[in-house]
N, C-alpha and C positions, 0 to 999 in steps of 0.2 A: 176686398172691398170693391163693388161695382163702381161705384161713382168716383173712386181714385184711379181706376184705369179709364176711363172715359177723360177724365181731367188730363192724365199725363199724354195721352193721344194728342189733347188740343195744345199742350204746350211743345210736343215734338213738330207739329203742323207748322208753329207759329216760329220754330227754331229759337224757342225759349227755354231749353231745359233745366231742370232744378238741379244746380251746381252743390254738389256733394264733398266736404271736405273729412277725411276719416284718419283720426286719430290711434294709432295701433296697427301693426304690422303682423302680429302673431297669428297663430294659428287660426282664430276667427276672423280676424281683420284681412287675410289673406283670403278667407272664403266670400268676405263681403264684397272686397274687390273683384274676384272672379264672377260673384253674381253681377255686379255693375256693367262690368267690360264684355259682357257674352249675349246681348247687352238688355239694357231697362230702357224701354220707350220713354222719353221725357224727361229723362235723368242722366247726369253724368258725374262720374268720380273725378275731379277736376285736380284733386290733390289729397297726397298720403303724406304724414308726418309721423316719422318714429324715430326713438333717439339714436338708433342704429340705422344711418341712413341706408344701407344697404339691402337692408329687410323692406324697408318701404319699396326700394326699386325691384325687389324680388317679387313683391307683391304684385306690383305692374306686369312684369313680365309674365309669370305665370299664369295672369289673367289674358296674356296674348297682346299688350301695349309694346309700342317700340318708339313711340316718339316721347321720350321720358328726359325731361329737364330737371336740374337739381337748382333750387332756389336758396338765395341767403336773407332777402329781403322782402316785403309787402310788394315792393314796387316791381320788382323780377317775377313774383307769383301772379299779380295781375297780369302783364304780359304773356307770361307762359298760357295762362286761361284764355286770353283775348286771342292769341296764337292755335288753341287746341291742343297744344302740348300739356303730359300728364306731368304735374309737378311732385319734386320729391323732396322732404326738409327734416332735419333733425328738430326743428322749433313748430311746435303747435302754435305759438302764439300768431305765426305768419298766417295761418289758416283763418284764426280767430278774427284776425284785424283785416283780412283781406274784403273789400267789396263785392267781388267775384264769387264769394262763397256763400251760399243761402243757408245751410244747415250742417253742423258738424255732428258728426257719429264719435263717440267715443267708446273706443272696444279695447281697453288697456287690460281691464279687470285690476287695475290699481286703485287704491283709494286716495294717498296723498297728491301723488303725480295727477290723477284723475281730476280730483278736486280742483287744484289749480287751473287743470284746462277748462274746466264747465264754470269756473267762474268767470275767466277770460272770454269764453263764449259770451255769456251772459250779457256781460258788459259791453260788448261790442255788438249786441243786437242781433246775434245768430239765433235760430232755433237749435235744440241739444237733443240728441237719440242717445239714449244710453245703453250700450252691449256691457254692462257693467252692473250688475246686481249688486255686488259687494259695495261699491261706492252708493248707490239709491237704497240701500238700506239700512245705513249708517248715518247719511245726512240728506236724503232724497227731500224731506219735507223742508228744509230751509232751503236748498236749492230752489226747489218749487216756488217758494216766497220771493227769493230773488229773482227768479225768472217771469213771475206775476208782474213785479214791479217793472222790469224792463221791457215788459209787454209782449215776451217771447214764450215760447211751449218748450217745455222740457219733458222728456217722456221716456220710459225704458220700451224695449224693443217687441214688437210683435215678433212671434216665434220663439220667444224664450216662454217659459210656461207661464208666468204673471202675464204677459201681453196675451198669450191663447185663453188664457182665463178669462181676463176681464172682456174679450171680444164676446165670450160666451155669456158670462154677467150683463154686460150690456144687452145682448140679445133677449136672455131669459126676462129681464126688467121690461123689455119693449115688448113681448109677447104676452104681459101682462101677471107673469107668475113673480113671485119674492123670492129672491136670492138669497139662501140662509148657510150654505156651505160653497167653499171655492178652495180648489187643490191642485196638485199634481199627483202623476203617477210614480214612483220608485221601485226599482228592481231590487236594490238592497243597501242596508246601511250599516256599517260596522266603524265605531268611531274610535277604534285603535288602529285604522289605517295609516300609513306614513307613506312620505316619497319612496324610501324604500322598498315596501311590500306592493306599490304601484307603479315602480319603475318599469317592469315588463310591458305592462300594459300601455304606459304612456309613449312608449317607444313602437310599439306596434302602430297605434295610431297618431305618432308624431305629434304630441301636446308634452307639455310640461308636468312632470310628476306632482308637483304641487298642487296644480289646478287639478289633475286628475285624483289625488287625494282628497281636495275640497269636496269633489262630488261624492265619493265614497264614504266619507268619514261624517256626512251628514252637514257639512258646514253651509254649501250651496244651495242645498235643500231650504234651509232654514232662512237664508238670505232671501231667496225668491219668494218664499210665504210672507216674509215680511213686507216684502213692495207690495205682494197682493195685498196684504190687511192695511197697509198705511192707503192704497187705493180706493178699499172699498170701504174703511172704517170697521172692518171686522178684527175680532180678537183671537185669541188662541183660547181652546177650553183647558188645558194645562200646559206647563212648560214642555216643550219638545213636542205638543203636538199628540194626537192617538194614534195616527199611522196604522190603522188597522189591515191584515191581510185578508185578501178575499182574491177569488177566482177571477172576478170581471168586476170593472169598474163602476158598472151600472147597478152592483149589489151595495155598493157603499151606502146608500141611503138606511139601509136595515141596522146599520151600527150607530145612528144619530137620532136618538127618541128625539121627539118634537120639545121637552121640556131642556133639552140642553140649548137651546136657542133663546131661552127667556129675555137674556139680558143682550138679544143681537146673533148677528151670523159668525161665523168661524171661519178661520184657515186653517186646513189640515191636509193629508196625502194618503194616499193608498200604496200598501207595499205589495209587490210581487202580483198584481192585478193586470190582466189583460185588457185593454191593446198594449202595454208593457211602456207607453211613452204617451204623452200630451197631458190635457187638464181636464178638469171636470167643475161642473155647477151644477149644484143641487136646488130645484128651486120647488117654491112650496103653493099650492092652490086648495082652498076648502071650498071652492064652489061645485056643487054636486054635478050641474051639468057639463062645466067645464071638465070634470074628472071624467064623464062617462066618455065626451069626444076624446080625452087623452088616453083612456085606455083602450077604446077603439083602434087608437094609432099605436098601439104596442108600447107607450109609455109607462104602463103600471097602473094599479089601482089609484094611487096616491096616498096620501096628500103631496109626497115628498115625489120629485121627478127627476133623473139624472140627465145631465146632457153633457157630452165629451167629445173632444177632437182629438184623434188616434194619430196626429203626429206633432212635433215642434221643428222648426226649422230655421234657427234665429239667423244665419247667413241669407237667407232666402227672403225671410218676410221682412227683414229689418228697411227693405226698401219701401215698402208700405207706411211704415212708421213715419217715415222721413217725408213721404209724400204728404200724409194726413198732416204732419206738424207743419209743413210750408204753404199747401194749399188752402186747407181748411182751419188753421191752428188748433188742431184736436189731436191730443196726448193720446196716444194706445195704453198706458198704464202711467199713472202719475201721484203724489202723493192729494188725497182728497182734503186734509187740514193737517191737524195735531198727528205726530204719530201715535200707533196703535200696538206697533211691537217693534222689538229691539233682536238683535241678534247677540247674544253674552257668552263670556268666556269661560270654558271650562276645561280642566287641565287634563292633557290626554294620557298624562303619565304622572307619578308623583314627581314634584319639583321643587327645587331647593333654593335659597337665599342667594341672590346674584345671579342667576340664570336669566336667559334674555328670550322672551318669548319670541318666536318665529313665525307668528300669523298664520294667516288662512293657508292650509294645507301644507301646514308644516309637521314637526315632530312633537311638539310642546304641548299644542292647546287644540281643541275643537268649537265650532259654535252650535248654540241651540236657541231656537226661538224661545222668546217670552215675553207676556205683555208690558209694553213699554213704561207704563206707571210703576209697574214691580222691580223691573230694572233699575228705574230711577230710587225709587223708594228703598232699596238694597244698596244703590253705589254701586252698581255692577259694571264691569269694563265692557264697553262693546267689542265685539270679536274684529269688527273692521277697524279698530283703533287699536290693536294688540301686538302689533310687529313692532319690533325693538322696544318695549317696554321691559325694565328689569325689576325682578321679583324683588320685594325688601323682606319677604317672609318665605318658607317651607308652604308648599301646597300641596294635599292630598292629590291621588288621582279621582278625577269627576268632581271635583272642588270647584263652585264657580269663584272666579277670581275679580274682586273687587279694585275699586281706585284706591283704596287705602293698602292695597297687598304691592303696589306697584311705583315706579317712578316713570312718568310718562316721558319720552324723547323731546327736548325743546324744541320749540318755533314751529310746531307743524299746524299748517292751515286745516287740517281737516280736525283738530282739535278744537281751535278757535270756531269753528264753524257748527262742531256739536254743543258747544256752550251757547252760542249764538242761538241756535235750534231749541234748548232748554229754556232759554230766557224768553224767546219770543212767543213760545205755546204757555209759558207760564209754570214750567214743570219741577225748575229748580226746587221749589220749597216742597216737593216730594221728599227731598232726600234726609235720611235719618243719620246718616253716617258723616256727614260734613256738610255745614254751613253755607260755604260759598265755593266758587269756582277757583279763586285766587291761589287756594293752596296747592295746586297742581303743579 
């Protein structure tokens, strides 16, 4: 974003950098810290919060910082920021409350914990950038409503596929084409993968097996597609998407005849296609002279034209999302209105009454994208809320799990926000299996 770098250079010259607070110092959080400290002009990572505070310190030290101070109050955090010391804490609430923090990056990948952080950040008037597609896919639309009320931006990040695709989507609209299909590239999906099958790969790349499992079993893909659907107002053509295999992403348009878009645009993905990573947007134009020009410039004969970005670098590109939020109140990718898609919970194996679901990237279940209205109509359990749910019945392999099949853990903020989301967008009436939310 060319306008962003110019604005950041101005902030640097004025000695007024954007002050960033990071919540989460795992694999991706450490990458974010490294990016900010190596350095980015016009921005400063002033504080990191992590439940294990030694990991926050590790993130700073691996990024080359040496003036690190542990803080336990808002006052000491403010002082550390003024003294240009890098603050660490186990309390993300300090970052949310401190006047010396402009934007919060939520990078935990956890839904219940992340929901608390985001609600607190919004309440305190902070811009919020999510490196947490799981949270966004589950309750992003109602968090956007709360952010709008507070006059702040909440956005998922550039560099993750939804942000990369949304940049393309906006570009395609700007040049006068109509986006009809958006999505990302996937190398493989096997819904039977577990933390045990993915352990060696996770160890090789120093990541958690559960995270790698969520990539391999398709859950993360569904989460990202849901974020993109909610941002564009698009739906899925069928549960799980089509996921066509092709040699190169530029060939994706041949699998989607125009009649598929009679009810609007779609989110989907391609499997095993070059260039192996990134995101794509398919735009439409039936203007004959425009088609001649586009054909001359090697875009094909139309009327569908494929645009793609052959990379995604979330820990690198997140800085641009934070800058856009603070400087221009511009969200990279955020819910457009009512939720369009959802990620529902399917049994990874046959499960028995009394078992407790272990959530995203676990042994018991996996997530699949579905249109939100259908998810609500069938009263299906969102994958993002599955962790800790106890089964009341036996469930067969690949069966979609509903609210009537489980007992929810008590007192979770994420469940309350989900109910708030359904009530706000007047979706609760779609349910066929239960009439109220009180019975949970």
